[in-house]
N, C-alpha and C positions, 0 to 999 in steps of 0.2 A: 485243423483249419490254419492256414498261414496268413498272418496279418500283413497288409502292405505297410511298409515303413513310411514315416512322415518325411518331411523336408525341413532342413535347417536353412533359414534365410539369414544372411549377414547384412545388417541394415545400417548404413552410415547415417549419422545425425548431424545437424548443423553445428559448426564450430563457433557460432555466435549469432548469425542472422537467421532467424527461423524461416525466412523466405527461401532459404537454400534447400529445404527439405523437398524431395522429389515427389511427384504424384504417385509414382510406383512404390516408393517407400511408405507413403501414407496408406496405400492400398494393402500392402503386406502387413503393416502394423495393425490394421483394422481387422484383417481376415484370419490371422493365425490363431491357434488355440491359446497361446500365451506368449509373452515377451520376456525372455531372459535378458538381463541387463546388468551393467556395472553398478549402478546405484538406482534403486527403485524410486527414491525421492526425486532425482533428476529426471528420470524417464517419465514418471507420473506427471510432473509439471509440464513436460513437453507434450504428452498425450492430451492433457487438459487444454493446452493452447491450440491443439489441432482438432479438438472436439472428438477424440477417439477414446472409446471406453474398452479397455482390455485389461487382463490380469498381468501382473509383473512378477518376476522371480529373480532373486538376487544371485548374480554370478560374477564375482570380482576377483582380484588378484590373490586375496587371502583365503578364498573358499572355492576357487575354480575347480580343483581336483574333485572335491566331494559334490559340488553343484553339477559338474559335468556328468557325473554318473546318473543323477536323476534325470537330467535333460536327455541323455542318450536312451535311457529306459523308456521315457515318454515318446521319443521319436520312433523307437522300435515298436511301440504300441499303435503307431499310426498318427500321432499328433504332429501337426505342423507348428514349428516354433521359430520365432525370430530372435536373433541375438543382436543387441546394440550396446555400444559403449556410451559414455556420457557426452562425448563430442567427437566428431570425425569418424573414421573407419575402424571397425573392430580389428584387433590384432596388430595395428600399427602403433607401437608404443602404448598399447592398451591391452586389456585382457581379451581372451577369445581363442588364443593359439591352442591351448590344451583341448578346448571343446572341439575345435576343428579337427585336430589330430584324432581324437576319439571317434568323431563322426566318420572320418575316412576309414579307420580301423574296423568300424561296424557297417561299412558299405551303405552309409546313409547319404542320400542326395544332398548336396550343398549348393545353394544358389546365392552367390555374392552380388549385391547391388552396388553399382558405382555411386560415388557421391563425395561429399566434402572431405578434404584432407589438408591439414595446415601446412605440411611441408611442401606439397606441390603448389598450393596457392601462393606461398611465399616465393617459391623457385621461379615461377613464370613471370614474376615482376622483378627479378633480380638484375636483369640486364647483362648477366654473364652468359658465356657459351654453355647452354644446357642440353646440347645434343647427347651428352652423357652426364650422369651425376651419381653421387654416392650418398645414400641415406643412412644415417647412424642413429638418430633418435636421442634419447637422454644419455648423458655421460654419467659415470658413477659419482655419487655424492662425496665420496672420500677423495681428498686431493691427490694422494699418491696414486690411487687407481685411475683417477680421472686423467692425470698427466701421462700415465702409461698408455691409456687409450688414445689420447691426443697424439702421442708419438707415432702411433700407427697411421696417422693422417699424413705423415711426412712423405710417404710413397705415393699418395693419391694426387693425380694431376687434373682432376675434374672437381666441380663445385661439391662441397660437402654440406649436408643438411643436418643440423642438430636442434634439439628442443632444450629449453632451459626454463626453470622457474625464476621468478623475479628476485627471490632472496638469495639465489646462488649465481646469478648472471654476472655480477661484478667479478667474483672469484674466478669464474670460468673464462671470462675475457682475459684476465691476467695470465692464466695458465696457457691459453691459446697463443698469446703474444710471446710468452716465455719460451715456448717450444717451437712454434711455427715461424716466429719472426713477424714482421709487418706484412699483413695481407689485406686485400680488399675484403670487406664483409658487408652483408646486408642484414639488418635487424628488422624483423617484422613483428609487430606486437598488436595484440587485440584485433586479430584478423577478422574481418567481416562485421566488426562491431562499430559503434559510433566513434570511438577514439582510435580507430585503426591508423597505424603509422608505419611508414617505411623509412629507415635511416640508412643512407648509402654513405659509407665511410671506410676507414681503415682501423685496424686494431690499435695502432699507435694513437690515432686521433681521438678515438672514443675514450681511451684510457686517460689521455691528457686532459680532455674536457670534462671528465667525470660526470657523464650524462646519467641521470637517474632513470632507470627503466622499470616500469610497472606493467602488470598484466601478463598474459600468456605470451611467451616469446619463442620465435623461430630465428635461428641464426644460420645464414648461408655464408660459407667461408670459401674464398677463392682457392682453387686447387694449386698445387705446387707447379711452378713454371720450370721446366727442365732447361730452359734457355738462359736462366738468370746466372749472373756471375755470383759465385758463392764465396763466402768467408769461411774457409775450412775451420779456422780456430773456433768461431762461434758455434758452428754445427757440432764440432767435437765436444765442446763444453756442455752444450745442451744434452747431448746423448750420454755423456758421463754423469751428469746430474740425475739422469733417469736410470742409472746403474747398469747401463749396457756394457758388456765386455768389450775389450779392445778389438777382438776379432769381429764382433757384431757391428761395432762402429765402422770399421773398414768396409764391411760388406754393405751396410746400409747406405753410406755416403757414396760408395762406388756405384751401387745400383741406382740411386736417385739422380746423381749428377754426372755419372760417367767420369769421375775423377780418378786419377792414377792411384792405384793401391799403395805403391811405394811412397808416393808423396803424402798420402794420409798417414801411413805408418811413421814417417819422419816427424810429422806434426804431433803424433801421439807420444813419441819418445821425448 
């Protein structure tokens, strides 16, 4: 006898305001055989507020490989299972990616529900041209790796979305200014919560005013403008500090700003 496989539901949860939970999400969380989640304590609190009684199973970044094996076996046995992270959509700077890959490998039906996402919530209030955008998520916590990641933003000419924790945000803003120069930024903090705030400023201004930022933070960075007049010396200095070779510096600046390669080489010498 062949068992019918179950369905894996990916369920977004509120990023702050519980009223953002959808009726469909509540129905799924109520009806599945159990809920796999990032933190059972957080999810149990949410379920209690929603008057939903269901079992939870821990599947987070430190145990996702092992936890996914059990979830997949249960899905193969015909159980229907929901997966949710603590806040927002699973897999977006949150666990769930390994589980989804395993489900695909085992031909298990996946049903993703639309719902809350901090990056998109901040983006639509940015006031920038968002016909195209680039989502990056969290930067590395180590400064050298973080700045190498930021250097990759030099080529991007659309708004960039990053997440940051309050205890690292000051350091990150300094690194962004050091490498990207002065750019418009939008800082969104405590989204959908009582103290929700949007700060429309520039990297130079926010560093000068030393604004203290608390709570969960999304930063939207203005993309590179290819039309701007460039200071070759400063661009070269920044790329040298990031340990790029002369050849790479020439190619990066030429690609970004259509600057003459011979002129860049003269500056390097």
